[in-house]
C-alpha positions in Angstrom: -11.5 -16.9 25.2 -10.4 -20.4 23.7 -9.4 -20.8 20.1 -9.3 -24.2 18.7 -8.4 -26.2 15.6 -6.1 -23.7 14.6 -2.6 -24.4 12.9 0.4 -22.2 13.3 4.1 -22.2 11.8 5.3 -24.4 14.5 2.1 -26.8 15.2 -0.2 -28.2 12.7 -3.1 -28.5 15.2 -3.2 -26.4 18.2 -5.5 -24.7 20.7 -4.7 -21.5 22.5 -6.3 -20.0 25.7 -6.1 -15.9 26.5 -6.8 -14.3 30.0 -6.7 -10.7 30.1 -3.7 -9.4 28.0 -2.0 -12.8 28.1 -1.6 -16.1 26.5 -2.3 -18.7 29.4 -2.3 -22.0 27.4 -1.5 -23.5 24.3 -1.7 -27.2 23.7 -3.1 -29.5 21.0 -6.2 -30.3 23.0 -7.9 -27.7 25.4 -11.3 -28.3 27.1 -13.3 -25.0 27.4 -14.1 -24.0 30.7 -17.5 -23.0 31.9 -18.7 -19.9 30.3 -15.9 -19.5 28.1 -16.1 -18.0 24.7 -14.8 -20.6 22.1 -13.8 -19.7 18.5 -13.4 -22.2 16.3 -10.2 -21.3 13.5 -11.7 -24.5 11.4 -7.9 -25.0 10.2 -7.1 -21.7 9.6 -3.6 -20.1 10.2 -3.1 -18.1 13.6 -0.3 -16.0 13.4 1.2 -13.4 15.8 -0.7 -10.0 15.3 1.1 -8.4 12.3 3.1 -5.2 12.8 3.0 -2.6 10.2 6.9 -1.3 10.4 6.1 2.2 8.6 2.9 4.1 8.3 1.6 7.5 9.3 -1.4 7.4 11.6 -2.6 11.2 11.4 -2.4 11.0 7.5 -4.1 7.8 7.0 -6.9 8.8 9.2 -7.3 12.1 7.4 -7.1 10.6 4.0 -10.1 8.0 4.9 -12.5 11.4 4.6 -10.2 13.0 1.7 -10.5 12.7 -1.9 -8.3 10.4 -3.7 -6.4 12.1 -6.5 -4.1 10.0 -8.0 -3.4 6.5 -9.5 -5.3 3.7 -9.9 -8.6 5.7 -9.1 -7.2 8.5 -11.6 -5.2 8.5 -14.5 -5.7 11.4 -16.3 -6.2 15.2 -15.8 -9.8 15.2 -17.2 -10.7 12.4 -14.6 -8.8 14.7 -11.8 -10.9 17.7 -12.8 -14.1 16.0 -12.9 -13.7 14.3 -9.3 -12.8 17.8 -7.9 -15.7 19.4 -9.8 -18.0 16.4 -8.2 -16.7 17.3 -4.8 -17.2 21.0 -5.1 -20.8 20.4 -6.0 -21.6 18.2 -3.2 -19.7 19.4 -0.2 -18.8 22.7 1.6 -15.3 24.0 3.0 -11.9 22.9 2.2 -11.4 20.1 -0.4 -8.3 18.0 0.6 -6.9 15.7 -1.7 -4.3 13.0 -1.3 -2.5 10.5 -3.6 -1.4 12.9 -6.3 1.2 12.0 -8.9 2.4 13.8 -12.1 1.4 11.0 -14.3 -2.2 12.2 -13.7 -1.9 15.8 -15.1 1.8 16.7 -14.6 3.1 19.3 -12.1 -0.2 21.1 -11.4 -0.1 24.4 -9.3 -2.4 27.0 -7.9 -3.4 28.2 -11.4 -4.6 24.9 -12.6 -6.7 24.1 -9.3 -8.2 27.9 -9.7 -9.4 26.7 -13.1 -11.0 23.6 -11.9 -12.1 24.6 -8.4 -12.2 28.5 -8.4 -14.7 29.0 -5.7 -13.3 26.5 -2.6 -10.1 26.4 -0.7 -8.2 23.3 -2.3 -5.1 21.5 -1.0 -3.8 18.3 -2.5 -1.3 16.0 -1.1 1.3 14.5 -3.3 1.5 10.6 -2.8 5.2 11.1 -1.5 3.7 12.8 1.4 6.3 15.7 1.1 4.3 18.1 -1.4 1.1 20.1 -0.8 -0.4 22.0 -3.7 -3.0 25.0 -2.7 -5.1 26.8 -5.0 -5.6 30.6 -4.6 -8.2 30.7 -2.2 -6.3 27.9 -0.1 -3.3 30.5 -0.1 -5.7 33.1 1.2 -6.9 31.0 4.1 -3.5 30.6 5.0 -2.7 34.1 5.0 -0.1 33.8 2.0 -0.4 36.6 -0.8 1.5 37.5 -3.8 3.7 40.0 -2.0 7.2 38.2 -1.0 6.2 37.6 2.7 7.8 35.1 5.2 6.3 31.7 4.0 7.8 28.6 3.0 6.0 28.2 -0.5 7.8 27.7 -3.6 7.9 31.0 -5.7 8.2 31.9 -9.4 9.1 35.2 -10.3 8.3 36.1 -6.9 4.5 34.8 -6.7 3.8 31.5 -4.6 2.8 28.6 -7.1 0.9 27.0 -4.4 3.5 24.2 -4.0 4.8 23.5 -0.6 7.5 20.9 0.4 7.9 19.4 3.8 5.9 21.9 6.0 3.1 19.9 7.5 3.7 21.7 10.9 3.5 24.8 9.6 0.3 24.2 7.7 -1.4 22.9 10.8 -0.5 26.1 12.9 -2.1 28.1 10.2 -5.1 26.1 9.7 -5.5 25.6 13.4 -6.6 21.9 12.5 -7.2 19.4 15.2 -5.6 16.0 14.9 -8.0 13.6 13.5 -9.6 10.7 15.5 -8.2 7.4 15.1 -11.1 5.0 15.3 -11.9 4.2 11.8 -8.3 4.0 10.8 -7.7 1.5 13.7 -10.7 -0.6 12.7 -9.3 -0.9 9.3 -6.1 -1.9 10.5 -7.7 -4.4 13.0 -9.7 -6.2 10.0 -6.2 -6.7 8.4 -4.9 -8.5 11.3 -2.6 -5.7 12.4 -2.2 -5.2 15.9 0.9 -2.9 16.0 2.3 -0.2 13.9 5.2 2.2 13.8 4.4 5.8 13.2 7.1 7.0 11.0 6.3 10.6 10.8 9.4 12.8 11.1 7.5 15.8 12.8 6.1 13.7 15.7 6.6 15.2 19.2 5.0 15.6 22.4 1.6 16.7 21.0 1.3 13.7 18.6 2.4 11.2 21.4 -0.2 12.7 23.7 -3.1 12.3 21.1 -1.9 8.8 20.5 -2.3 8.3 24.2 -5.6 9.9 24.3 -7.2 7.9 21.5 -5.7 4.6 22.9 -7.2 5.6 26.4 -10.7 6.3 24.9 -10.5 2.9 23.2 -10.7 4.4 19.5 -6.7 3.3 18.9 -6.6 -0.4 19.2 -3.1 -1.1 18.0 0.2 -0.9 20.0 2.1 2.2 18.5 6.0 2.6 18.4 6.2 6.3 17.9 9.1 7.6 15.6 9.8 11.4 15.4 12.0 14.3 16.1 14.2 15.3 19.0 10.9 16.6 20.7 10.4 13.0 21.9 13.8 13.0 23.9 14.2 11.3 26.1 12.2 8.1 25.3 8.9 7.4 27.6 6.0 5.0 27.4 2.1 5.1 27.8 -0.2 1.8 27.6 0.1 0.5 24.3 2.9 3.2 23.3 6.4 3.6 23.4 9.1 6.1 21.8 11.1 4.6 18.8 13.8 5.9 16.9 14.5 9.6 15.8 13.4 9.8 12.2 15.7 11.5 9.8 14.3 12.7 6.5 16.7 12.7 3.6 15.7 14.8 0.6 18.4 14.5 -2.3 17.5 18.1 -3.6 18.3 19.6 -0.3 20.7 17.3 1.6 22.1 18.3 4.9 25.8 18.5 5.4 27.5 15.1 6.3 28.8 16.8 9.5 25.5 18.0 10.5 23.9 14.5 9.8 26.4 12.5 11.7 25.8 15.1 14.7 22.3 14.3 14.6 22.8 10.8 15.0 25.3 10.9 17.5 22.8 13.2 19.4 20.1 10.7 19.0 22.3 7.7 20.3 23.4 9.7 23.4 19.7 10.2 24.3 19.5 6.3 24.1 17.3 6.2 20.7 18.4 4.9 17.3 17.8 6.6 14.3 15.6 5.8 11.3 16.8 7.3 8.1 14.4 8.0 5.1 16.5 7.1 1.7 14.4 6.6 -1.3 17.3 7.5 -3.8 20.7 5.7 -4.2 22.7 9.0 -3.1 20.3 9.2 0.1 21.3 5.6 0.8 24.7 6.0 0.2 24.9 9.3 2.5 22.8 7.4 5.2 25.1 4.3 5.5 28.3 6.4 5.2 27.0 8.7 8.0 25.8 6.0 10.2 29.2 4.1 10.1 31.3 7.4 10.9 28.9 8.3 13.7 28.8 4.7 14.7 25.7 2.2 14.6 23.6 1.4 17.5 21.3 -1.6 17.7 18.0 -0.5 16.2 19.5 1.6 13.7 17.3 1.4 10.5 17.1 2.5 6.9 13.6 3.3 5.9 12.5 2.7 2.1 15.8 1.8 0.8 13.8 2.1 -2.5 16.8 2.1 -4.9 19.7 -0.2 -4.1 22.7 -1.4 -6.0 24.4 -4.8 -5.0 27.2 -2.6 -3.9 24.8 -1.0 -1.7 23.3 -4.0 -0.2 27.0 -5.1 0.9 27.6 -1.8 2.6 24.2 -2.1 4.5 25.1 -5.6 5.6 28.6 -4.3 6.7 27.0 -1.7 8.8 24.7 -4.0 10.4 21.7 -1.8 9.7 18.0 -3.0 9.4 15.8 -2.1 6.6 12.1 -1.5 6.4 10.9 -1.4 2.7 7.7 -1.3 0.7 7.2 -4.5 -1.6 3.3 -3.2 -2.1 4.8 -0.4 -4.3 6.0 -3.1 -6.7 2.2 -3.9 -7.3 1.1 -0.6 -6.8 3.5 1.7 -8.7 5.4 -1.0 -10.8 3.8 -0.5 -14.3 4.8 3.3 -13.8 8.2 2.1 -12.7 8.6 0.1 -15.9 7.6 2.8 -18.3 9.4 5.7 -16.6 12.6 4.3 -15.1 16.0 3.2 -17.0 16.6 -0.5 -17.2 19.4 -0.3 -14.8 17.5 0.9 -12.1 14.5 -1.4 -12.4 16.2 -4.7 -11.0 17.3 -2.5 -7.7 13.7 -1.0 -6.8 12.5 -2.2 -3.3 14.9 -5.1 -3.0 13.9 -7.7 -0.3 15.5 -10.9 -1.7 19.0 -9.5 -2.1 18.9 -8.2 1.3 17.7 -11.2 3.0 20.1 -13.3 1.0 23.0 -10.8 2.4 21.9 -11.4 5.9 20.3 -8.0 6.2 17.2 -8.0 8.6 14.1 -6.8 6.3 10.6 -5.6 7.8 7.8 -4.1 5.8 5.6 -1.0 6.3 2.8 0.1 3.8 3.9 3.6 4.2 -0.2 4.3 4.4 -2.0 6.5 3.5 0.9 6.6 0.6 0.5 2.9 0.1 -2.1 0.7 0.6 -2.2 -0.6 4.1 -3.0 -4.3 3.2 -0.1 -6.5 4.5 -1.7 -9.6 2.6 -1.2 -7.8 -0.9 2.2 -6.8 0.0 3.2 -10.3 1.2 1.9 -11.7 -2.2 4.0 -9.3 -3.9 7.0 -10.2 -2.0 6.6 -13.5 -3.0 5.9 -13.1 -7.0 7.2 -9.3 -7.6 4.1 -8.8 -9.9 2.8 -5.2 -10.8 -0.9 -4.5 -11.0 -1.0 -5.7 -14.8 0.8 -9.0 -13.8 4.3 -7.9 -14.9 7.1 -9.4 -13.2 9.6 -6.6 -11.8 12.8 -8.1 -10.2 11.9 -11.7 -9.9 15.2 -12.6 -8.2 13.9 -10.3 -5.2 11.2 -12.8 -4.2 11.0 -14.1 -1.0 10.4 -17.7 0.1 7.3 -18.5 2.0 9.7 -19.7 5.1 11.0 -15.9 5.2 8.1 -13.6 4.2 6.4 -13.7 7.4 9.3 -12.2 8.9 8.4 -8.9 7.3 5.5 -8.4 9.6 5.7 -10.7 12.4 9.4 -9.3 13.7 9.9 -7.3 16.8 8.9 -3.7 16.3 12.3 -2.4 17.6 14.1 -4.7 15.4 12.2 -5.2 12.0 13.2 -8.2 10.0 14.9 -9.7 13.0 13.8 -12.9 14.9 10.2 -13.8 14.1 7.7 -13.4 17.1 5.9 -16.7 18.0 2.8 -17.5 20.1 3.9 -18.3 23.6 2.5 -19.1 27.0 3.1 -15.9 29.1 3.2 -13.9 25.8 1.0 -10.8 25.3 -2.0 -12.1 23.3 -1.7 -10.2 20.1 -2.7 -12.6 17.2 -4.9 -12.9 14.3 -6.7 -16.0 12.7 -7.1 -16.4 9.1 -9.6 -18.0 6.9 -7.1 -20.6 5.4 -4.0 -22.6 6.4 -0.6 -21.5 5.9 -0.2 -23.4 2.8 -3.1 -21.7 1.2 -1.9 -18.3 2.3 1.3 -18.6 0.3 -0.4 -19.6 -2.7 -2.6 -16.5 -2.8 -1.9 -14.2 0.1 -3.8 -11.4 -1.6 -7.0 -13.3 -1.0 -6.6 -13.8 2.6 -9.5 -12.6 4.8 -9.0 -12.1 8.7 -11.6 -13.9 10.7 -10.3 -12.7 14.3 -7.8 -10.1 15.6 -6.8 -9.8 19.2 -4.8 -7.0 20.6 -3.6 -7.1 24.2 -6.3 -9.7 25.0 -9.3 -7.7 23.4 -11.1 -8.8 20.3 -10.6 -6.0 18.1 -12.1 -7.6 14.8 -14.4 -10.8 14.5 -15.7 -11.6 11.0 
């Protein structure tokens, strides 16, 4: 294929030829060869294929066929009840919801769900991804009863509330559910210009890796995938389009590991040749992660996931430790108005920092956290520039990035998010996207960008 009349960050007018998986020519004027497919970029920007540095493929694929139970689609208990009642009438089997937040109907439990949907098993996932809420019929399907059995459910006065934290693998074993096909999820990502993703699910092991490999071999999964996960992925290995990444360590302030145990886990990962990626949303989690990494010893590729709340002192500690940060500027748009209404003023400026980390010399990459966040990278780039919430309010104006640096969020090496920006070069793998406008107009209104062409490993995976 020959792409003509494109512009890149390095070239105002350029043409590019691919052959197989690689870029074989890059020059201002290239002549079409006999029978060659020609794509006219019409002055649109041509960029390396974007990489989402933090999402959850299996959950994203499952969410496509699930009921959205949180904002902005739903904003009150009556709306949630009406939505679930409609689904109850029009389908059969399990009702699976996702994206729930307490702002809709509070801390709902099995009894609330029983009143709304008494005759169908229901399970609803919180938008954090760490909580499932089941109704009583759903508990019965899992073999959970009111007797104090051996199960991980939260209990009140000895009875399960229907609320279950951090036990996805337990649910999967009980339900016997197969992993979802990834074709539609992959197509949606390709339409956004995404040619690579990092699956950041902490429970990923051999079964998940094999599923990704099978979906890739079948042509359904068209992105390159860096698979984070548990020690079950030790030692690192690869398959076409897939490789093993960091050991994912999920910190939860309500049940933190001992400091020594955390250091031991970091050291073990390093000994196997894998860096670590530590989930830290609260300031306590962030400080524990940085301190443990400094004690255990930082290895190239070690990273912090989210860093959702960071003081300037924490920014300095992250810089001194030499860690990468993968954060979610999209949450400023998606959840910013809720943050403004619920968080104390001293916390607001420290939310999902990008500018302060970048100014301190910390490499910052971005991930959507899909399905818990919108996978659209162009919306996230717009928010990284202007820091506007859904209603247009500015949250943390000083954290905005410049046009010169904002592409680093998605165009850096998957192993080193926020590091040196990838570029299109002769001999390089043909992972790229072509946009409907030149770069200057991208930065003026990134949220309005449409991707005209996406090529992954030399294959056209999207063409508008």
